[in-house]
N, C-alpha and C positions, 0 to 999 in steps of 0.2 A: 503495500500500500504506499502510494506517494506521502510525502510531506504536507503537500497539498492539499490532498483528501483528510489528510489527520489532524489538519488544524484546521479544516471546515466542521469536518465533524464535531471537534472539540469544540470549537467555537458554537455550535448548533446545541451542544449539548450541555455548554455551561448556562448558555443563555435558555433554554427549554428549562433547567433546574429552576433559575431566577425566577421564568413566569409561571413556572407551575407553584414555587411557593408564593410567590406574590397573590396570584389568582385564587388559590386555596387560603390563604390569609384574608382576604378581601370578600370571599364569599362566606367565610364564617364568622367574620366580623359582623359583615350585613346582616347575616341571620341570628344572632345574637341578639344583635341592637334591633331588628325588628320585631323580633318575639318578646325582649325585654319591655321593648313600648306598648306590646298588646297587653301584657302582664299589667304593667302602671295603668293601663287604661280600663282595666277590669276592676282592679283595685278600686280607681277614682270613682267609677260607676258605682262598685258594689258600697262602699265609702257615702255617697249621696243618696244613694236609697235608703242605708241605713238611717240616716241624718233625717231625711224626712218622713220615714214612716213613725222613729221615734217622735219627732214634731208633732203626731197625730194624738199623743196621750191615751193611747188605747192599751186598757189592760191586760192581763192574761188570758181574760176570760172573752174579752173582746178578739184576742188573738184566737184563739181557737173557734170561736164564731166565723172568721173572716171577714171581719168589719174594717176592712182595711181599703186602701185604694193606694195608688202608685202616682206620682204626682207625673205631670205631662213627661212625654218622651224628651221635646226638647228642651229641657232644663237638666239632662243628667245623661241623656242617651242618643245615640244614633240609631238610625233604623237598622243597622249591621248588628247593633248589642241586644241580645235577649235575656230577659231578667224572671226570673220566677223566687216565690217565697214556700220555704218549707217549714212545718211543723217540726217539732222534738220527734214526732213518731213517724217523720219520713211523707206525709201527707201533706200535696200542695194545694195550697190556697191561695194561690194570685199568680197570675203570668202578664207578662207584656203583651199588648197587641199584635206588635209583629208575630208571636208565636203562634197565634191564632188558635186551632185545635191542638198541636202537638206541644211539647212539654221537653225538658232540660233533663236526659237521664239521669235517676238518683243512683247513687251508689252509695252501699252502705256505711264502706268504709270511709270517704268523705264526711258522710253527715257524723257520723261517730267522732272524728276528729274534729266536726263544728262545735258538738256538744260538749266536747273539753275542751272550748277555748280556741281550738288553732282551726287558722284558715288555713285553706289549702287548695291547688291548682293540679287541673286535670286536661288531657289532650283525651278527646273521643273521636272516633269514626262514625258518622250519620251517611248513610246513603255516598258512600266513596268522599264526603268531604269533612275534611277536620276541622273538628271544635274546641276551642281552645276555652274551658268552662273556671271560673275563681269562684269557692265557695267560702262566706265567711259567719261567724255566728252574729245574732241579734241578742242583745241581753236586754231585757225589760226589768230594772230594778237587779235582783241579786238573783234570776233565773234568767238563764239563755233558754228563749222559748222557740228558737228555730234560726235558719238560717236562709239567708239570702244567695242567690247563684245566679252569676251574671255570666253569658256564654259569647262568644263572638267567631265568625266563621274565620279560618286561615287560609282560604282558598286564594285570596288575592294576595298575601303573603308567599304561599304557595307557588303561584303565577310569577309574580316578580322576581322570587329567586331561581325559579326554570329559567325566564327568559336571561337573568344573569347570569346562570350556568351555562345557558347556549352563547352569550357574549362573549365570556370570558374563555370557552373551549375554542369559539373559534376564531377569536383574536389571537389568540397563543397557537393556533395550529399556522394562519395567515402569516401572523409575524416570524414564525421558525421558516416558513417558507422564503418571506424575501428575506430572511437572515441570511438561510443559503447560499440565494443567488447572490446577495450583495458581500455576504463571507468571503463565495467563491471566485469573484471578482477581484475584492482588496488581495486576498492571498498570492491570487494569481500576479497581480500588478505589484505584491510586495517582494514575490519570489522570481519576477521575471530577469534581474539583475543577477540572482545566483543561477540562473538557468544560462544566462549569457556569458557567466564565468564559466560554466562547466563546458559549454561548448567550447568555448577558445580554450580552454585547458587540454581539451580532448584533441584541438588541431595542435595545439602545440607540442602534447604527447606522441599524437599519430605521424607528426611532421618532423619531429626527433631535432626541434629547433629549439632549445633552452634560451635564445637569444630574444624570444618575440616576449611582451609582456602582455598581461591583462591592461585593457583600457580604466583609467581611472576615472569613478562616477563625479557626478557633480555635488553631492551632496556628500559632506563627511559624516557618514551614517555607520552601523555594523558592516554595512556592506562594503562600505570604503575602508575600514580597517580590513576586514577580511581579504578586498583586494591588496591591500598594500602588504600583506603576511605573505600572500600567495607568491606577487612580485616578487617581495625579497627572498623566498623560499626559492624560487628560478634562478634569481642573482646566485644566489649560495650554492645550487643544483650547476649551474653553469660555471661557476669557479672552480669549484670541486672537479666537475669532469674536466675543465680545462686545466686543470692541476693534473690531473690522472691522466692525460695525454699527454702533458710534457715532462710528468716522471717516466712513464713508458717507454718515452723517445731518448730523454736522458740516460736513462739506466739501458737501456739498447747501446746508445754511444758510448756509456762507461764501459760497459763489458767489450765492446768492439774492440776497443785499443788491446785490453791485454790479449784477448783470445786470437787477435792477429799478432800480436807478438810470440805466442805459443806456438801456432801452427809454425811461424815465420823460424825458429827455433828448432821445431822438429822436421823440418823440411830440410834443414843444415844438418841435423842427425843424419836423417838418410841417406844425404848426399856423402856423407863420409865424414863428418865431423866427429862421429863418435869414435874413430879410430886417430885421433890427435887430441891427445888428454887436454890440452890447454882450451883448444875449442871447446871441446865435451863439457869441463867445467864450466865455461864462460855462459854456454848455452844452457845446460841444467839450472846456473844461478840465475838467467834472465827468466827462467821458466818458474824458478822458483819465487820469484818475487813477483812477476805477474799473479801467480796463484795467489800468494799473499795478498796482494792486493783486492783480486777478486773475494777472497774469502771476508778481508775486512769491508767491503760494499756490501755483500748478501747478509752479514751480521748488521752492519749499521741499519739496511731495509727491514730487518727482521725487527728489531728494536724499535722504528718507526711504527712499523706494523702494530707492536705490541703495544704501543703508547696510544695508537688511535682506537685500539681495542679495549683501552683502559687498564693498562697495565700498572699494578698496584706495587710502591715502593716499601721497603722495609726499614720503616723509621724506626731513629734512636739516637740516643745522644751522639753529636759529632766533633771531634777537636778538629777543626780549622787550621789549626797552625800546623797539627803535624800531616794533614794531607797537604799542606802547602811545600813542606819538605819532602816527604815523596814525591810530588810532582817536579820538583826542582831538581832533586838528584835524577829521576827518570828523564827532565829535559836537556841535562849537561852530556847525559849518553845520547840522544839523539840528535845533537844539534853539535857538530865538532867545529861550524866555521861561524857561528854566530854566538855570541856571549850570552848568558843567560847568568842574572843578575838574581839577588832576594833583595829586594826594596825595606820599605816600612813592615815592621813585625809586631802582633800583636795576639794576645790569649784571646781565643772565642773558641764558644761552643754553641751548637745550634741543633735543631734536631731537623734528620734529614738521613739521606742514604747513604753511607759511605762509600760507598762503590761507583755509586752512580755521580756525586759530588765531584770523587777523583777522577772520572771519566770525562764530567763538563769539564776541570780545568786542566784536562789533559788535550782534550780536543781547543781549547783556547788559545794556549799554549803552541798547540800544532801548528794552527792556522797562523800564530806568529810568526813562528819558524820559519813556515813555507814562503811568506810573504815578506821575508827578512833577508836584505842582500850580504853577502859576505862582509864578515866585519861589523855588523848592525850587533844591538844588543837587545834581549826583551830582559824585563824586569817585571817582577812577581809582588806585589804587595797586598797585605793585610790589613785593615782599619776596623776597629771596633768603635762602635756608635751606639747610644742609648737604646737606639730602637731598630737599628741596622747593623748587618756584619759585610762590610764591602772590600773585594778582592777586586784586584786591578791587576790586568796583564796589559802591559805598555810594550811597544816596539817601534823600532826606529826606522819600519821599514817604507815600502813605498806610497802606504797611504790609500785611500779609498775615497773616489769621487763622490760628489755630493748626490748624485743621479742613482748612485746604485746603491746608498748607505740604508733607503726602508726597505730595499729586497735583499740581504746578503743572508737573513735567515732564512728567505726562501728555499726548498731542496732544490739540489742540482741547479741552483740561479747562476745564469751564464752573465759574466762581468767583462767587457771589454776592457779590460786595465793590466796595462802593460804585459801584456801578452796571457794573460789568465782568461782563459776561457771558462772555466766551471770553479764554483766554492766547492762544491759536494752536497755532503749529507753532517759533517763535523760541527758545523753551526748550529743549524737546524736540530741536532741532536741537542747541544748543549741547551738552547733555547727551550725546551721542552723540559730539559731536566730542572731547569731554574724555575719553571711556570709549576712544576709537580712540586718543588718546594716552596711555592705563596713567593716565589722573587721575580727577578727579572734580568734581563742584562739591557746594559746602554753601552752606546759606542760613542766615542769622539774621534775624527779623523782630518786629519791633512796631507792634502797629495805631497807627497816628497818631504813629508816632517815624519808620519807614522801614526799609529792608531794609538788608542786605547780601550780595551774592553774592561767594562765595570759590571762584576758581580753583586748583585744587592739581596741578601739573605735577611729575613726577619729575626730577629732574638727570639722571637715565642709564633710560631707558625700556627692555623686554624686549626689543627689536631689539639695542639698543646696549651691554646690559651687566647687572649685577644691578641689579633695582628694589627700593625698600626699601618698605616695609611703607604701604599707604595711609593718611591720619590719619582717624580717627573720625568720623563723619556729625555735624554738628552740627544 
């Protein structure tokens, strides 16, 4: 069942419930009000009759002989009101002229209650016509001598209530039919932009063109917000798709070079280099180097894939000064032609993953060594601040042009800078590790002077307590 039909049905259902409740209450209130008015009129008529009879000063004997007369009907009654007087023994002694030869039905229970001094109401059916009766005792002196009974037909009230019921039922049904048509129109009008969004989205998916965007609506309502959300999602999907395409091309390019080198050395071995020890050792060393390069690339890709899938870190207290010394020793072994130095040193402990933080710093140092010419200097420094720990890796290399700075952490970003065509995955992995520790990496660089990579780590991360605001990007 479509949303349009469900909304229309819900609209009709709720409106129907409201109309039924309103009609029922109106009918009940009207019925109670009309019957209460009838009962009040009967009580007033009976009181007027009782007062008029008492004014005749007839004694009990005169009552028993029927020496009474009713006041003129115009004084206390209308032609629809019937009156009769009954003695204590149930004998009818006087009736109003509009009763003719008939009389109001007597009921022993009503008379017994009257003789006990209690007035009572009763509704009886005479010839399929409902008749409302009020019977009240008549007291002469200390004695209850009889009862006055006043009756009125309820036929007109019942007819009125019947017409009201027909009107309310017909009005409710008609209103629901009209509401169904209007509701269907309004729902269709309201959902029309969503149908357009659905059609456009299907065209985008069918055409596999993620660069298309949904037309923005004229009004900033919920549909406009939905359109903006979908457009943002399409933009992110397009960026992700383009990144995957670039990543596939970059991985293919990165793997092609070592594979070509391995294939070339294998061909040399086949052509006879294996019989010459020097050429054999040189070819095997080249193959081993390229295999190591491919292994590192595959390991980096696996790590980034795990990071995208939500790799959890093994968090614990980490002594950053100890890690700095380990990285310093390892960097001195890697860089034979670049000077590795220790700058400012502090003692600092943060919550983090020791292996990942060491990997982050090694990647930063390796990147600095890679872009620092022979005789240059790479300096590692550690600073402890009240809310942050700051680790800097400064080099005296060729620097980074301003247009490349926003992209250096992208995977396999190709920067045309002094012959360097690809940054690789090292900085991407370093950025992920920093963000996983609720920190970040900032960079300052000047072409021809060198670069400074700064790792910011909070003294208390989100898992261990309140986290300070991150420093501004430099």
